[in-house]
C-alpha positions in Angstrom: 25.3 -54.4 21.9 26.0 -53.4 18.2 28.2 -55.7 16.2 30.5 -52.9 15.3 30.7 -50.5 18.3 33.2 -48.1 16.7 30.6 -46.8 14.2 29.5 -43.2 14.9 26.1 -42.6 13.3 26.4 -38.8 13.8 29.5 -38.4 11.6 29.0 -41.4 9.4 32.2 -43.2 10.2 32.1 -47.0 9.9 34.3 -49.7 11.2 38.1 -48.9 10.9 40.2 -52.0 10.7 44.0 -52.1 11.1 44.5 -53.9 7.8 46.9 -53.3 5.0 44.5 -53.7 2.1 41.0 -54.5 1.0 41.8 -58.1 0.4 42.3 -58.4 4.1 39.0 -56.8 5.1 36.4 -59.4 6.2 33.6 -59.5 3.7 31.0 -58.8 6.5 32.9 -55.6 7.5 33.2 -54.5 3.8 29.5 -55.0 3.3 28.8 -53.0 6.4 31.0 -50.1 5.4 29.3 -50.0 1.9 25.9 -50.0 3.5 26.9 -47.1 5.8 28.2 -45.2 2.8 24.9 -45.6 1.0 23.0 -44.5 4.0 25.2 -41.4 4.4 24.7 -40.6 0.7 21.0 -40.9 1.0 20.7 -38.9 4.2 23.0 -36.2 2.8 21.0 -35.9 -0.3 17.8 -35.7 1.7 19.3 -32.9 3.9 20.5 -31.1 0.7 17.0 -31.3 -0.8 15.4 -30.0 2.4 17.9 -27.1 2.4 16.9 -26.2 -1.1 13.2 -26.0 -0.1 14.2 -24.0 3.0 16.3 -21.6 1.0 13.4 -20.9 -1.3 11.1 -20.3 1.7 13.6 -17.9 3.1 13.8 -16.0 -0.2 10.0 -15.8 -0.4 9.8 -14.5 3.2 12.6 -12.0 2.6 10.7 -10.8 -0.6 7.6 -10.2 1.5 9.5 -8.1 3.9 11.5 -6.2 1.3 12.1 -2.6 2.4 10.5 0.1 0.3 13.6 1.1 -1.6 14.8 -2.6 -1.8 18.4 -1.4 -1.0 20.6 -4.2 0.4 18.0 -6.9 -0.3 20.3 -9.3 -2.1 23.1 -8.9 0.4 20.7 -9.6 3.3 19.5 -12.8 1.5 23.0 -14.0 1.0 24.0 -13.5 4.6 20.9 -15.5 5.7 21.6 -18.2 3.1 25.3 -18.5 4.1 24.3 -19.1 7.7 21.9 -21.9 6.8 24.3 -23.5 4.3 27.0 -23.6 6.9 24.7 -25.4 9.3 23.8 -27.9 6.6 27.5 -28.6 5.7 28.3 -29.3 9.4 25.6 -32.0 9.3 26.9 -33.7 6.1 29.0 -36.7 6.5 32.7 -35.9 6.3 33.3 -38.0 3.2 30.6 -36.1 1.3 31.3 -32.6 2.5 33.6 -31.5 -0.3 31.1 -32.5 -3.0 28.2 -30.9 -1.2 30.2 -27.7 -0.5 30.7 -27.3 -4.2 27.0 -27.9 -4.9 26.0 -25.4 -2.2 28.3 -22.8 -3.6 26.7 -23.2 -7.0 23.2 -22.9 -5.5 24.2 -19.7 -3.7 25.4 -18.2 -6.9 22.1 -18.9 -8.6 20.3 -17.6 -5.6 22.3 -14.4 -5.6 21.4 -13.8 -9.3 17.7 -14.3 -8.5 17.9 -12.0 -5.4 19.7 -9.4 -7.4 16.9 -9.4 -10.0 14.3 -9.1 -7.3 16.1 -6.2 -5.7 16.3 -4.5 -9.1 12.6 -5.0 -9.7 11.7 -3.8 -6.2 13.8 -0.7 -6.7 12.2 0.0 -10.1 8.8 -0.3 -8.5 9.8 2.0 -5.7 11.3 4.6 -8.0 8.3 4.5 -10.3 5.9 5.0 -7.4 8.0 7.9 -6.1 8.1 9.5 -9.5 4.3 9.2 -9.9 3.9 10.9 -6.5 6.3 13.6 -7.4 4.5 14.3 -10.7 1.1 14.5 -8.9 2.5 17.0 -6.3 4.1 19.2 -8.9 1.0 19.0 -11.1 -1.1 20.2 -8.2 1.3 23.1 -7.6 1.0 24.2 -11.2 -2.8 23.9 -11.1 -2.8 26.1 -8.0 -0.3 28.6 -9.5 0.5 28.5 -13.2 3.6 30.6 -12.7 5.2 27.5 -11.0 5.2 25.5 -14.3 8.9 26.0 -15.0 9.8 25.3 -11.4 7.8 22.1 -11.3 9.3 21.0 -14.6 12.8 21.5 -13.4 12.2 19.7 -10.1 10.5 16.7 -11.6 12.9 16.3 -14.5 15.8 16.3 -12.0 14.2 13.5 -10.2 13.6 11.6 -13.4 17.2 12.0 -14.6 18.6 10.7 -11.2 16.4 7.6 -11.3 17.4 4.1 -12.5 14.8 4.0 -15.2 15.8 3.2 -18.8 16.5 6.1 -21.2 13.2 5.3 -23.1 11.3 5.4 -19.8 12.8 8.7 -18.8 12.0 10.2 -22.2 8.4 9.1 -21.9 8.1 10.5 -18.4 9.4 13.9 -19.5 7.0 13.9 -22.4 4.0 13.0 -20.2 5.1 15.6 -17.6 5.4 18.4 -20.2 1.9 17.6 -21.3 0.4 17.3 -17.8 2.0 20.5 -16.5 0.9 22.4 -19.6 -2.7 21.2 -19.3 -2.8 22.0 -15.5 -1.6 25.5 -16.2 -4.1 26.0 -19.0 -7.0 24.8 -16.9 -5.9 27.2 -14.1 -5.6 30.2 -16.3 -8.6 29.7 -18.7 -11.2 27.7 -16.8 -13.5 30.7 -16.9 -12.4 32.2 -20.2 -12.4 29.5 -23.0 -12.1 32.2 -25.7 -8.8 33.4 -24.3 -7.8 29.7 -23.7 -8.4 28.9 -27.4 -6.2 31.8 -28.4 -3.5 30.7 -26.1 -3.5 27.2 -27.7 -3.2 28.8 -31.2 -5.0 28.2 -34.4 -4.6 25.5 -37.0 -1.3 26.3 -38.7 -2.4 24.5 -41.9 -5.3 26.9 -42.1 -3.1 29.9 -41.5 -3.9 30.2 -37.8 -1.9 32.0 -35.2 0.7 30.4 -33.0 -0.2 29.9 -29.4 1.5 30.6 -26.1 4.8 28.5 -25.9 3.8 27.5 -22.3 1.1 25.3 -23.9 3.1 23.9 -26.8 3.3 20.5 -25.2 -0.4 20.0 -25.4 -1.2 17.9 -28.4 -3.3 19.6 -31.0 -5.6 16.6 -30.9 -6.6 17.6 -27.4 -7.3 21.3 -28.1 -10.9 20.9 -29.1 -11.6 18.7 -26.0 -10.0 21.2 -23.6 -11.8 24.2 -25.1 -15.2 22.3 -25.3 -14.8 21.3 -21.6 -14.1 24.8 -20.6 -17.2 26.1 -22.4 -19.3 23.4 -20.7 -17.9 24.3 -17.3 -18.6 28.0 -17.8 -22.1 27.3 -19.0 -22.8 25.1 -16.0 -21.3 27.7 -13.6 -23.4 30.5 -15.2 -26.5 28.4 -15.0 -26.0 28.0 -11.2 -25.3 31.7 -10.8 -28.4 32.6 -12.7 -30.4 30.1 -10.6 -29.3 32.0 -7.5 -29.7 35.5 -9.0 -33.0 35.4 -10.8 -35.2 34.8 -7.8 -33.8 37.9 -6.2 -34.5 39.9 -9.4 -38.1 38.6 -9.4 -38.6 39.6 -5.8 -37.3 43.1 -6.6 -39.5 43.3 -9.7 -42.6 42.2 -7.8 -41.9 44.7 -5.0 -41.3 47.6 -7.5 -44.5 46.7 -9.4 -46.7 46.4 -6.3 -45.3 49.1 -4.0 -43.0 51.1 -6.1 -39.9 50.5 -3.9 -37.5 47.7 -3.0 -35.4 48.2 0.1 -33.3 45.0 0.1 -29.8 45.3 -1.5 -29.6 44.4 -5.1 -26.9 42.0 -6.5 -23.6 43.7 -7.4 -22.1 43.8 -10.9 -19.8 40.8 -10.1 -22.8 38.5 -9.7 -24.4 39.7 -13.0 -21.1 39.0 -14.8 -20.9 35.5 -13.2 -24.5 34.7 -14.2 -24.5 36.2 -17.7 -20.9 36.3 -18.7 -18.5 38.8 -20.2 -19.4 38.3 -23.9 -20.4 41.6 -25.5 -20.4 43.2 -22.0 -23.8 41.6 -21.4 -23.3 41.1 -17.7 -22.4 44.8 -17.2 -25.3 45.9 -19.4 -27.8 43.9 -17.4 -26.4 45.3 -14.2 -26.8 48.9 -15.5 -30.3 48.2 -16.6 -29.5 48.6 -20.3 -31.1 45.2 -20.9 -33.6 43.5 -18.7 -32.5 40.3 -17.0 -36.0 39.0 -16.5 -38.6 39.2 -19.3 -41.3 40.4 -19.1 -41.1 42.8 -16.2 -39.7 46.1 -15.1 -36.1 47.1 -15.7 -34.2 47.4 -12.5 
């Protein structure tokens, strides 16, 4: 049987004596009440410390499950935190509740600030990813159809302007998009005609060159040589493949004409000659007409 049966360990209340003042409280009872108060303070601090760890774990878990757009993340964290804090406060001994209520409120304010920053960062990542996807889609549209360059520019810039990015970030995205759309349109129009592509980019103004097509003004001059060189390389490679497919047919025809005087299989059309030997100086057309032999030595077809 406890010495002081009126002590309730759950709510932290000790012995209540019907006395007028402390001087009338028996020393043993006063010592008991002081010990209970220390135990309550220790237990309440322990509960508070555990709640802090639990709150951080809840925040980490919520961050891992943050929705793609991050909308409402901070509000959801605060609802969950308020519920947990209320449960903790109910377990705190009555004498210590006001002090711990103040400390919990301060912790929630700090947590709200942290959750708000996480929501902002999550939203920024989401919008950046969506802007990257939108740019890639519009760039593909321009590469497929250069006439869509202005439409793609308008659509993408509208999305950029409505985003939460900083003014500097928006300006950089517009600049990068202007360049990317212009290059995509140039590749689409001049992949097989680097001479015309070079003219569209314009000459060196310092050397008295001509101005280029305004559609490609966003392409930095430092990139002109690379673009034109790449286009020439692609055309050379394409023509080499076309010649590799065409010349065996021409040899077969030449051999047949030399040995039998006739060749009954269909000859390659003019388009294949142009693809294999190019448009420069009308060489592909001249080869097809027989003005110049495609295979040397041998009979002219």
